[in-house]
C-alpha positions as CSV (number, residue, x, y, z in Angstrom):
1,M,0.9,-10.1,-17.7
2,P,1.2,-8.9,-14.1
3,A,4.5,-7.6,-12.8
4,R,6.8,-9.8,-10.8
5,A,6.9,-8.8,-7.2
6,L,10.3,-8.2,-5.8
7,Q,11.9,-11.2,-4.1
8,P,11.6,-10.9,-0.3
9,G,15.3,-11.6,0.2
10,T,16.4,-8.9,-2.2
11,I,17.3,-5.9,0.0
12,H,20.3,-4.2,-1.4
13,P,19.2,-1.0,-3.1
14,A,21.5,-1.4,-6.2
15,V,20.2,-4.9,-6.8
16,V,16.6,-3.8,-6.5
17,L,17.2,-0.9,-8.8
18,R,18.9,-3.1,-11.4
19,Q,15.9,-5.6,-11.2
20,L,13.4,-2.8,-11.7
21,Q,15.5,-1.3,-14.6
22,E,15.4,-4.6,-16.4
23,E,11.7,-5.0,-15.8
24,A,11.0,-1.4,-17.1
25,C,12.9,-2.3,-20.3
26,A,11.0,-5.6,-20.6
27,W,7.6,-3.9,-20.2
28,A,8.4,-1.1,-22.7
29,T,9.5,-3.8,-25.2
30,R,6.3,-5.9,-24.6
31,L,4.2,-2.8,-25.1
32,A,5.9,-2.0,-28.5
33,L,7.7,1.1,-27.2
34,P,11.3,0.5,-28.2
35,Q,12.3,4.2,-27.8
36,L,11.1,4.1,-24.2
37,A,12.9,0.8,-23.6
38,A,16.1,2.4,-24.7
39,R,15.7,5.6,-22.6
40,V,14.1,4.6,-19.3
41,T,16.2,4.8,-16.2
42,L,15.6,4.5,-12.5
43,H,17.2,6.2,-9.5
44,W,16.7,6.4,-5.8
45,H,15.9,9.9,-4.7
46,A,16.6,10.4,-1.0
47,R,15.0,13.9,-1.0
48,L,11.6,12.5,-1.6
49,R,9.8,12.8,1.7
50,T,6.1,12.2,1.3
51,T,6.2,11.2,-2.4
52,A,6.6,7.5,-3.1
53,G,7.8,8.0,-6.7
54,L,8.1,10.5,-9.5
55,A,8.2,10.1,-13.3
56,R,10.2,12.7,-15.3
57,L,8.6,12.6,-18.7
58,D,11.3,14.8,-20.5
59,C,14.1,12.3,-19.8
60,A,12.2,9.0,-19.1
61,V,13.5,8.8,-15.6
62,I,11.7,7.2,-12.6
63,L,12.7,8.5,-9.2
64,L,11.8,6.3,-6.3
65,N,11.8,7.0,-2.5
66,P,14.3,4.7,-0.9
67,R,12.0,4.3,2.1
68,L,9.9,2.0,-0.2
69,L,12.5,-0.7,0.4
70,A,10.7,-1.5,3.6
71,F,7.5,-2.2,1.6
72,P,8.4,-4.5,-1.3
73,E,4.8,-4.9,-2.6
74,E,4.4,-1.1,-2.6
75,L,7.7,-0.6,-4.2
76,T,6.6,-2.8,-7.2
77,R,3.3,-1.0,-7.4
78,T,4.8,2.4,-7.2
79,F,7.4,1.5,-9.9
80,L,4.6,0.4,-12.2
81,H,2.5,3.5,-11.4
82,E,5.4,5.7,-12.4
83,L,6.2,3.5,-15.5
84,A,2.5,4.0,-16.5
85,H,3.1,7.7,-16.7
86,L,6.1,7.2,-19.1
87,V,4.1,4.7,-21.2
88,A,1.1,7.1,-21.5
89,H,3.4,9.9,-22.5
90,A,5.3,7.6,-25.0
91,R,2.0,6.6,-26.6
92,N,0.9,10.3,-26.9
93,P,4.1,12.2,-27.5
94,R,2.6,15.3,-29.1
95,R,-0.4,15.7,-26.8
96,L,-0.7,17.2,-23.4
97,I,-2.5,14.6,-21.4
98,D,-3.9,14.6,-17.9
99,P,-1.3,13.0,-15.5
100,H,-3.9,10.5,-14.1
101,G,-6.4,10.6,-17.0
102,P,-7.7,7.9,-19.3
103,E,-4.4,7.4,-21.1
104,W,-2.6,6.8,-17.8
105,R,-5.4,4.5,-16.6
106,L,-5.1,2.5,-19.9
107,A,-1.3,2.2,-19.4
108,C,-1.9,1.0,-15.8
109,A,-4.3,-1.6,-17.0
110,D,-1.7,-2.8,-19.6
111,L,0.9,-3.0,-16.8
112,G,-1.5,-5.1,-14.6
113,L,-2.6,-2.3,-12.3
114,A,-6.3,-2.0,-13.2
115,G,-8.1,0.4,-10.9
116,E,-4.9,2.0,-9.7
117,K,-5.4,5.1,-7.5
118,R,-3.4,8.3,-8.0
119,C,-2.2,8.6,-4.4
120,H,-0.6,6.2,-1.9
121,V,-1.3,5.7,1.7
122,L,2.1,4.7,2.9
123,P,3.5,5.6,6.3
124,L,6.3,7.8,4.8
125,A,7.5,11.0,6.5
126,A,4.7,13.4,7.5
127,P,4.6,16.6,5.4
128,R,6.4,19.3,7.2
129,R,4.6,22.4,8.2
130,V,6.2,25.6,7.1
131,E,5.5,28.5,9.3
132,R,4.4,31.6,7.5
133,K,6.1,34.3,9.6
134,H,5.8,37.3,7.3
135,L,2.5,39.1,7.4
136,Y,1.3,41.8,4.9
137,H,-1.9,43.6,4.4
138,C,-3.6,45.7,1.6
139,P,-4.1,49.3,2.7
140,Q,-7.3,49.5,0.7
141,C,-9.3,46.3,1.4
142,R,-7.3,45.2,4.5
143,R,-6.8,41.7,3.2
144,E,-4.0,39.8,4.9
145,V,-1.3,37.8,3.2
146,R,1.0,35.4,5.2
147,R,4.2,34.4,3.5
148,V,7.1,32.0,4.3
149,R,9.6,34.4,2.7
150,P,9.3,38.2,2.5
151,F,8.3,39.8,-0.8
152,R,11.3,40.6,-2.9
153,R,9.7,43.2,-5.1
154,A,6.6,45.4,-5.1
155,E,3.5,43.3,-4.8
156,A,0.0,44.7,-4.8
157,C,-3.5,43.4,-4.2
158,L,-4.8,42.0,-7.5
159,I,-8.4,42.4,-6.5
160,C,-8.0,46.1,-5.6
161,C,-5.9,46.7,-8.8
162,R,-8.7,45.1,-10.9
163,T,-11.4,47.0,-9.1
164,H,-9.9,50.5,-8.8
165,A,-7.1,50.6,-11.5
166,D,-8.6,48.8,-14.5
167,G,-6.3,45.8,-13.8
168,R,-3.1,47.8,-13.9
169,Y,-0.6,47.8,-11.0
170,D,-1.2,50.7,-8.7
171,R,1.1,51.7,-5.8
172,R,-1.9,52.6,-3.6
173,F,-2.6,48.9,-3.3
174,R,0.9,47.8,-2.5
175,F,1.1,45.3,0.4
176,A,2.3,46.9,3.7
177,P,4.1,44.8,6.3
178,G,2.3,43.8,9.5
179,P,-1.4,43.4,10.3
180,P,-3.9,46.0,9.2
181,P,-5.1,48.5,11.7
182,F,-7.9,46.8,13.5
183,N,-11.5,47.8,12.8
184,G,-13.2,44.4,13.4
185,N,-13.1,43.3,9.7
186,T,-10.6,41.0,8.0
187,L,-10.8,39.3,4.7
188,A,-9.4,36.2,3.1
189,Q,-6.0,35.9,1.4
190,P,-6.1,37.9,-1.9
191,E,-4.5,37.2,-5.2
192,L,-1.2,39.0,-6.0
193,F,-0.4,41.5,-8.7
194,R,3.3,41.5,-9.5
195,L,5.1,44.6,-10.9
């Protein structure tokens, strides 16, 4: 049975949320998941910027981006997409399952979303670019690391520690601030070894 689309006249966020809450309980009951029907809740989450929705498996909560109110068909689809995550988890409570694997696809099909994709193409806010202002380099291999925040503790180049110190932290390979002295040779970003 396919999901009901939201009524075009329904705009108030609380009314929409109540409708979706009732529908989530009805779907869980139809799919013989009474525990999920009793626990599932929905909330608007204004801090979602590029994500349309999010399912919290631990507490059976669906978080929805309030910008979806401008796209009623996509709101219904996103709601069912996230509900499918909860259904797949409720059917396999003691197994670690792939978030968009076969169990999720089966749940999508049961909710009327056969062939559902894992990502949306909605014109939500563009992902913000975070500038990586802090530059470090390994004194041994001269690899550069750019960071948004400065290191808080001693960090060393994992590749050099594995190569020259049998995988143990070695102060000789601790990242130094700034670019390496230029010799015409720079390498890609290395893995980190934390002390």
